C-alpha positions as CSV (number, residue, x, y, z in Angstrom):
1,M,3.3,1.2,-12.1
2,P,3.6,-0.2,-8.7
3,I,1.8,1.1,-5.6
4,Y,4.4,2.0,-2.9
5,E,3.8,2.7,0.9
6,F,5.6,5.8,2.3
7,T,6.1,7.3,5.6
8,C,6.9,11.0,5.7
9,Q,10.1,11.7,7.8
10,Q,8.7,15.2,8.7
11,C,5.1,14.7,9.9
12,A,4.9,10.8,10.1
13,K,2.0,10.6,7.7
14,R,1.6,7.1,6.1
15,F,0.2,6.9,2.7
16,E,0.1,4.9,-0.5
17,Q,1.1,6.2,-4.0
18,L,0.9,4.7,-7.5
19,C,4.2,5.8,-9.0
20,R,7.1,5.2,-11.3
21,L,10.1,3.0,-10.2
22,D,12.2,6.2,-10.1
23,W,9.9,7.9,-7.4
24,Q,12.7,9.7,-5.5
25,G,12.2,13.3,-5.7
26,I,9.0,13.1,-7.5
27,V,6.5,12.0,-4.7
28,A,5.5,14.4,-1.9
29,C,3.7,13.9,1.4
30,P,0.1,14.8,0.8
31,A,-0.2,16.3,4.4
32,C,2.9,18.5,4.5
33,G,4.5,18.5,1.0
34,S,7.8,17.2,2.2
35,R,9.9,14.9,-0.1
36,D,11.7,13.4,2.8
37,L,10.0,10.0,2.6
38,A,10.8,6.4,3.6
39,K,9.5,3.7,1.4
40,G,7.8,1.0,3.4
41,F,7.0,-2.7,2.7
42,S,4.0,-3.3,0.7
43,A,2.3,-6.5,1.1
44,F,-0.2,-7.6,-1.7
45,A,-2.7,-10.2,-2.4
46,T,-3.7,-12.1,-5.4
47,P,-7.0,-13.6,-6.4
48,G,-7.1,-17.3,-5.3
49,S,-4.3,-17.0,-3.0
50,G,-4.6,-19.0,0.2
51,G,-6.5,-21.8,-1.5
52,G,-9.7,-19.9,-1.8
53,N,-9.8,-18.8,1.9
54,C,-8.5,-15.4,2.6
55,G,-9.4,-15.6,6.3
56,G,-11.2,-12.2,6.2
57,C,-14.4,-13.3,4.8
58,A,-17.8,-14.0,6.5
59,G,-17.6,-17.7,7.5
60,G,-14.0,-18.0,6.2
61,N,-15.2,-18.6,2.7
62,C,-14.3,-16.1,0.0
63,A,-17.2,-16.9,-2.0
64,T,-19.3,-14.9,0.7
65,C,-17.4,-11.7,0.0
66,K,-19.4,-8.9,-1.5
């Protein structure tokens, strides 16, 4: 099952949810309970992407990540 990012149209809460592909009407906002949600764009990373340098590690070397 994929992880989707949602924004609640009622309270503007942003959250992630692991859910089925047919999520409409099933997923609710954890803050207000509304089902009026907009699905956002989800970026993802894979191990080894970027040639071993993710750019967020100490010294710019993913081998230093703990």
